[in-house]
C-alpha positions in Angstrom: -6.8 -31.7 -12.7 -9.8 -33.1 -14.6 -8.4 -36.6 -14.8 -7.6 -36.5 -11.0 -11.2 -35.4 -10.3 -12.5 -38.2 -12.5 -10.3 -40.8 -10.7 -11.5 -39.5 -7.3 -15.1 -39.8 -8.4 -14.6 -43.4 -9.2 -12.5 -43.9 -6.0 -15.4 -42.8 -3.9 -18.1 -44.6 -6.0 -16.2 -47.9 -5.5 -15.8 -47.1 -1.8 -19.4 -46.2 -1.1 -21.4 -48.4 -3.4 -22.1 -50.8 -0.6 -24.5 -48.2 0.9 -26.6 -48.2 -2.3 -26.4 -52.0 -2.6 -27.8 -52.2 1.0 -31.1 -50.9 -0.3 -31.5 -53.8 -2.7 -30.6 -56.9 -0.8 -26.9 -56.7 0.0 -27.4 -57.5 3.7 -30.0 -60.2 3.1 -28.0 -62.1 0.4 -24.9 -62.1 2.6 -26.9 -62.9 5.7 -25.4 -60.0 7.6 -26.4 -59.7 11.3 -26.1 -56.9 13.9 -23.1 -54.6 13.2 -21.6 -56.7 10.4 -22.6 -54.2 7.8 -20.8 -51.4 9.7 -17.8 -53.7 10.0 -17.7 -54.2 6.3 -17.7 -50.4 5.9 -15.1 -49.8 8.6 -12.6 -52.5 7.7 -11.9 -50.6 4.5 -10.2 -47.9 6.6 -8.0 -50.4 8.3 -6.3 -51.2 5.0 -6.5 -47.5 4.2 -4.6 -46.6 7.4 -1.9 -49.2 6.9 -0.9 -48.2 3.3 -1.1 -44.4 3.1 2.2 -43.3 4.5 4.3 -46.1 2.8 2.5 -45.3 -0.4 3.3 -41.6 -0.4 6.9 -42.2 0.6 7.2 -44.6 -2.3 5.6 -42.1 -4.7 8.0 -39.4 -3.6 10.9 -41.8 -4.2 9.9 -43.0 -7.7 8.5 -39.7 -8.8 6.2 -41.4 -11.3 2.5 -40.8 -10.3 1.5 -41.2 -14.0 2.3 -44.9 -13.6 1.9 -45.6 -9.9 -1.6 -44.1 -9.4 -3.2 -45.8 -12.5 -1.8 -49.2 -11.6 -3.3 -48.9 -8.1 -6.5 -47.9 -9.7 -6.6 -51.0 -11.9 -6.1 -53.2 -8.9 -8.9 -51.5 -6.8 -11.2 -51.7 -9.8 -10.6 -55.4 -10.0 -11.2 -55.8 -6.3 -14.5 -53.9 -6.6 -15.6 -56.3 -9.3 -14.7 -59.2 -7.0 -17.0 -57.8 -4.3 -19.9 -58.6 -6.6 -19.0 -62.3 -6.3 -19.0 -62.4 -2.5 -21.4 -64.8 -0.8 -20.8 -64.2 2.9 -19.6 -61.8 5.6 -16.0 -63.1 5.6 -15.6 -62.7 1.8 -17.0 -59.2 1.9 -14.7 -58.2 4.7 -11.7 -59.5 2.8 -12.5 -57.6 -0.4 -13.3 -54.4 1.5 -10.0 -54.6 3.4 -7.9 -55.0 0.3 -10.0 -52.3 -1.5 -9.0 -49.8 1.2 -5.4 -51.1 1.1 -5.1 -50.2 -2.5 -7.3 -47.1 -2.6 -5.1 -45.6 0.1 -2.6 -44.6 -2.6 -4.8 -42.2 -4.4 -6.0 -39.2 -2.2 -2.8 -38.5 -0.3 -0.9 -39.2 -3.5 -3.1 -36.8 -5.5 -2.7 -34.1 -2.8 1.0 -34.5 -3.0 1.0 -34.3 -6.8 -1.0 -31.0 -7.0 1.1 -29.5 -4.2 4.2 -30.1 -6.4 2.6 -28.2 -9.3 0.7 -25.4 -7.6 1.7 -22.6 -5.2 0.1 -22.4 -1.8 -2.0 -19.4 -2.9 -3.4 -21.7 -5.6 -3.9 -24.8 -3.5 -7.3 -24.3 -2.0 -9.1 -24.0 -5.3 -7.3 -27.0 -6.7 -7.8 -29.1 -3.6 -11.5 -28.1 -3.8 -11.7 -29.3 -7.4 -10.1 -32.6 -6.4 -12.2 -33.1 -3.3 -15.4 -32.2 -5.3 -14.9 -35.7 -6.6 -16.4 -36.8 -3.3 -19.4 -34.7 -3.8 -19.9 -35.5 -7.4 -19.5 -39.2 -6.7 -22.2 -39.0 -4.1 -24.6 -37.1 -6.4 -24.1 -39.0 -9.7 -23.1 -42.2 -8.0 -26.6 -42.3 -6.7 -28.0 -41.8 -10.2 -25.8 -44.5 -11.7 -26.7 -46.9 -8.8 -30.4 -46.1 -9.3 -30.2 -47.0 -13.0 -28.2 -50.2 -12.4 -30.3 -51.4 -9.5 -33.5 -50.8 -11.5 -32.5 -52.4 -14.8 -30.1 -55.2 -14.0 -32.0 -57.4 -11.5 -31.6 -61.1 -12.5 -29.5 -60.5 -15.6 -27.3 -63.6 -16.2 -28.6 -64.9 -12.9 -27.0 -62.1 -10.8 -28.8 -59.8 -8.4 -28.8 -56.1 -9.3 -26.6 -55.2 -6.4 -23.9 -57.5 -7.7 -24.1 -55.8 -11.1 -23.5 -52.5 -9.3 -20.0 -53.8 -8.3 -19.4 -55.4 -11.7 -20.1 -52.3 -13.7 -18.6 -49.6 -11.5 -15.4 -51.7 -10.9 -15.1 -52.3 -14.6 -15.5 -48.6 -15.4 -12.7 -47.9 -13.0 -10.3 -50.2 -14.8 -11.1 -48.6 -18.2 -10.4 -45.1 -16.9 -7.2 -46.3 -15.2 -5.8 -47.5 -18.5 -6.5 -44.1 -20.0 -5.0 -42.3 -17.0 -1.6 -43.8 -17.7 -1.3 -41.6 -20.8 -2.9 -38.5 -19.3 -1.5 -38.0 -15.7 1.6 -35.9 -15.4 4.6 -36.7 -13.2 6.3 -34.2 -10.9 7.9 -31.0 -12.4 11.3 -32.5 -11.9 10.5 -35.8 -13.4 8.0 -34.9 -16.2 10.3 -35.6 -19.1 8.7 -35.5 -22.5 5.4 -34.1 -21.1 6.9 -30.5 -20.9 9.4 -28.7 -22.9 12.7 -28.0 -21.1 11.7 -24.3 -20.7 8.3 -25.2 -19.3 9.8 -27.7 -16.9 12.3 -25.1 -15.7 9.5 -22.6 -15.2 7.4 -25.1 -13.2 10.3 -25.8 -10.9 11.1 -22.1 -10.6 7.5 -21.3 -9.5 7.7 -23.7 -6.7 11.2 -22.6 -5.6 9.9 -19.0 -5.3 6.8 -20.1 -3.4 8.9 -22.0 -0.8 11.7 -19.5 -0.7 14.3 -22.3 -1.2 15.2 -25.1 -3.6 13.5 -28.4 -3.0 16.3 -30.8 -2.8 15.6 -34.4 -3.6 16.3 -36.6 -0.6 15.7 -40.1 0.5 12.0 -40.8 1.1 12.7 -41.7 4.8 14.2 -38.2 5.3 10.7 -36.8 5.5 9.4 -39.4 7.9 11.2 -38.0 11.0 10.4 -34.4 10.0 6.7 -35.2 9.8 6.6 -37.3 12.9 8.3 -34.6 15.0 6.2 -31.7 13.7 3.5 -30.9 16.3 1.4 -29.2 13.6 1.0 -32.5 11.7 -0.3 -34.4 14.7 -2.7 -31.5 15.7 -4.1 -31.5 12.1 -4.4 -35.3 12.1 -6.3 -35.4 15.4 -8.5 -32.6 14.2 -9.3 -34.6 11.1 -10.5 -37.5 13.3 -13.3 -35.2 14.7 -14.1 -33.9 11.3 -14.4 -37.4 9.8 -16.7 -38.5 12.7 -18.9 -35.5 12.0 -19.0 -36.4 8.3 -19.7 -40.1 8.9 -23.3 -39.6 7.7 -21.9 -39.7 4.2 -21.5 -43.5 4.1 -25.1 -43.8 5.3 -26.6 -41.0 3.2 -29.0 -43.3 1.3 -30.1 -44.9 4.6 -30.8 -41.5 6.1 -32.7 -40.5 2.9 -34.7 -43.7 3.2 -36.2 -42.5 6.5 -38.2 -40.0 4.4 -40.4 -43.0 3.4 -39.9 -43.3 -0.3 -39.0 -46.3 -2.5 -35.4 -47.3 -3.1 -35.3 -45.7 -6.6 -36.8 -42.4 -5.4 -34.5 -42.4 -2.4 -31.4 -42.6 -4.6 -32.7 -39.9 -6.9 -33.4 -37.6 -3.9 -29.7 -38.1 -2.8 -28.6 -36.1 -5.9 -29.7 -32.4 -5.1 -28.0 -32.2 -1.7 -24.6 -33.2 -3.2 -25.0 -30.9 -6.2 -25.7 -28.0 -3.7 -22.6 -29.1 -1.7 -20.4 -29.0 -4.8 -21.5 -25.4 -5.6 -20.8 -24.3 -2.0 -17.4 -26.0 -2.0 -16.2 -24.4 -5.2 -17.4 -21.0 -4.2 -16.0 -21.2 -0.7 -12.6 -22.4 -1.8 -12.3 -19.7 -4.5 -13.3 -17.1 -2.0 -10.8 -18.5 0.6 -8.0 -18.2 -2.0 -9.1 -14.7 -3.0 -9.5 -13.3 0.6 -6.5 -15.2 2.0 -8.4 -16.7 4.9 -9.0 -20.3 5.9 -10.4 -20.6 9.4 -13.6 -18.6 9.1 -14.4 -20.2 5.8 -14.3 -23.7 7.1 -16.1 -22.6 10.3 -19.1 -21.2 8.4 -19.5 -24.5 6.6 -19.2 -26.6 9.8 -21.6 -24.4 11.7 -24.2 -24.8 8.9 -23.6 -28.5 9.1 -24.3 -28.4 12.9 -27.6 -26.6 12.1 -28.4 -29.5 9.7 -27.7 -32.1 12.5 -29.9 -30.2 15.0 -32.8 -29.9 12.5 -32.6 -33.6 11.6 -32.7 -34.7 15.3 -35.5 -32.4 16.2 -38.3 -33.5 13.9 -39.5 -36.2 11.5 -41.1 -33.7 9.2 -40.2 -34.8 5.7 -39.5 -31.3 4.3 -37.4 -30.2 7.2 -35.3 -33.4 7.3 -34.7 -33.1 3.6 -33.5 -29.5 4.0 -31.3 -30.7 6.9 -29.5 -33.1 4.5 -28.6 -30.2 2.3 -26.9 -28.5 5.3 -25.2 -31.6 6.3 -23.8 -32.3 2.8 -22.4 -28.8 2.4 -20.2 -29.3 5.5 -17.8 -31.1 3.1 -16.9 -27.6 1.9 -15.2 -27.0 5.3 -13.5 -30.4 5.0 -12.0 -29.2 1.7 -10.8 -25.9 3.1 -9.2 -27.9 6.0 -7.1 -30.0 3.6 -5.9 -26.9 1.7 -5.0 -25.4 5.0 -3.1 -28.5 6.0 -1.2 -28.7 2.8 -0.1 -25.1 3.1 1.0 -25.6 6.8 3.5 -28.4 6.0 4.7 -27.1 2.6 8.4 -28.1 2.7 10.5 -30.0 2.1 8.7 -32.3 -0.3 9.8 -35.5 1.4 8.2 -34.2 4.6 5.1 -33.0 2.8 4.6 -36.4 1.2 4.6 -38.1 4.6 2.7 -35.4 6.5 -0.3 -35.4 4.1 -0.4 -39.2 4.3 -0.1 -39.1 8.1 -2.8 -36.6 8.5 -5.2 -38.6 6.3 -4.1 -41.9 8.0 -4.8 -40.8 11.6 -7.9 -39.0 10.4 -9.2 -42.3 9.1 -9.7 -43.4 12.6 -12.7 -41.1 12.5 -14.1 -43.0 9.6 -13.7 -46.3 11.4 -15.5 -45.1 14.5 -18.1 -43.2 12.5 -19.1 -46.4 10.7 -20.7 -47.6 14.0 -22.6 -44.4 14.7 -25.7 -45.3 12.6 -27.1 -48.7 13.8 -30.6 -49.8 12.8 -31.6 -49.7 16.5 -31.3 -45.9 16.4 -33.5 -45.4 13.3 -35.6 -43.6 12.1 -34.6 -40.4 14.0 -30.9 -41.2 14.6 -31.0 -38.6 17.3 -28.0 -40.1 19.1 -26.0 -40.3 15.9 -26.7 -36.6 15.1 -25.8 -35.6 18.7 -22.4 -37.2 18.3 -21.9 -35.4 15.0 -22.7 -32.1 16.7 -20.2 -32.7 19.4 -17.5 -33.9 16.9 -18.1 -30.7 14.8 -17.8 -28.5 17.9 -14.6 -30.2 18.9 -13.2 -29.8 15.4 -14.0 -26.1 15.3 -12.3 -25.6 18.7 -9.2 -27.4 17.6 -9.1 -25.3 14.3 -9.4 -22.1 16.3 -6.5 -23.1 18.6 -4.5 -24.1 15.5 -5.1 -20.6 14.0 -3.9 -19.0 17.2 -0.8 -21.2 17.1 0.0 -20.2 13.5 -0.4 -16.6 14.4 2.2 -17.0 17.1 4.6 -18.7 14.8 4.1 -16.0 12.2 4.8 -13.3 14.8 7.9 -15.1 15.9 9.1 -15.3 12.2 8.3 -11.6 11.7 10.4 -10.7 14.8 13.3 -12.9 13.5 13.2 -11.2 10.2 13.3 -7.8 11.8 16.3 -8.9 13.9 18.2 -10.0 10.7 18.9 -6.4 9.9 19.5 -5.3 6.3 19.0 -8.8 4.9 15.6 -9.3 6.5 12.9 -10.3 4.0 15.2 -12.2 1.7 15.7 -15.9 1.1 18.2 -17.8 -1.1 16.8 -19.2 -4.3 19.3 -20.7 -6.7 22.2 -18.9 -5.0 20.7 -15.4 -5.1 18.7 -13.3 -2.8 14.9 -13.5 -3.3 12.4 -11.0 -1.8 10.3 -12.7 0.8 8.5 -9.9 2.7 7.4 -6.3 2.0 7.9 -3.0 4.1 5.5 -2.4 7.0 2.6 -4.6 7.9 0.9 -6.4 5.0 -1.9 -9.0 4.9 -0.8 -11.6 2.5 -2.9 -14.1 0.6 -3.0 -16.3 3.7 -4.0 -13.6 6.1 -0.6 -13.4 7.7 1.3 -10.3 8.7 4.6 -9.9 6.9 7.6 -7.6 7.4 9.0 -6.0 4.2 12.6 -5.0 3.4 13.4 -1.3 2.8 13.0 -1.0 -1.0 15.3 2.1 -1.1 18.2 -0.2 -0.4 17.3 -2.7 -3.1 17.0 -2.0 -6.8 13.7 -3.9 -7.3 11.0 -2.4 -9.5 7.8 -2.1 -7.6 5.8 -3.6 -10.5 8.0 -6.7 -10.2 7.4 -7.1 -6.5 4.2 -9.1 -6.7 5.9 -11.5 -9.1 8.9 -12.3 -7.0 7.4 -12.0 -3.5 7.3 -15.4 -1.7 5.7 -16.4 1.6 7.9 -19.4 2.3 8.4 -18.7 6.0 4.8 -18.0 7.0 1.8 -20.2 7.6 -1.7 -19.8 6.3 -4.2 -18.9 8.9 
């Protein structure tokens, strides 16, 4: 997990360093006018949208994330370096488009990778650790940017903002080379990295979690399954609203600059809100796993984010606006819970999961594109209109999540009824040709907050102390 988090930190640093460069002459040197800076930010997501689904399908097909993801990383690091050589709007747009095109491989690919190694009861915490790369990159990316922008102005004849792209892109390439030797492959393709017994155990864990054997199929087999699953589209549309509400992220240094401090102090002030957000995200995801609940955890985070938007749009008081940025930043904790929920809701088969995760993230990126235009200079310094849109987007996302929870509850009730109607075999699934306990007697709240039906243990010779080990939740959805 640690190498994935490090890669994601660099992924977001390379994606968002234009916001820091904006404070030290990026717009002026490229002679950007009007909404051209917003276009430079948004065009990245066009490439991002195009590539995500094909990338995850290809990753599922080759089964070698240890090679595929680092190679993509080397390419996007090189493109980031090239951004430092741009001299006009067209060149900047081209580099940003191809940066998004290649970066698209990582996040859905990483989600797919961890979903192949961890059970759904373990996903939220691991997804949180991965997504914390966003928060850490925002915090320490600002520190790195501050150091580079302060010390590299004029070195070798280049402006400090150009050195920002040179150094951060070069660091990405170095880490990518190391990642080739560190990243694992999938449990079924990790030859040499695990002993045969460890590999068999890893596959067995996932078979028990899903209640069935994950057969390897052609990558296109999952495309139709994902495209025809209404849950996938609902989650994808919900993510559009979430990403619109989180669009402040790309403009965080700009929002911080409205407090009236110098560029260096502004970047340093960006650090504490994201450190706070990281702590909240880790705690919330751990508690979500422990309590077996998703919706109310993400709701609490989004509601606190709405409070932050309302505070920011209601006053220009420096202290209040700074506190509001803490509340806004922590709303990423809800974003992290949402992705863990999404992954658990489309858990099988693996070919479908690969496409579904990419499709959700792809459609959701439309929110990033539109969100790039929500913060024009004409709306500063209060950005009241921008924050109003964020409030509405958050409210819409919460409503859609609540409806999704109701839908999953109905699906779980239907599955429970089906299991009851199955008679003596209810609560069992087939794993490697033998019956596997799936549910327990009576009504039980599982780790996802679902109600499960349990088989009559008197008719099965299963030690009660073994029940928790073999119990699976393959037919129920997290709520």
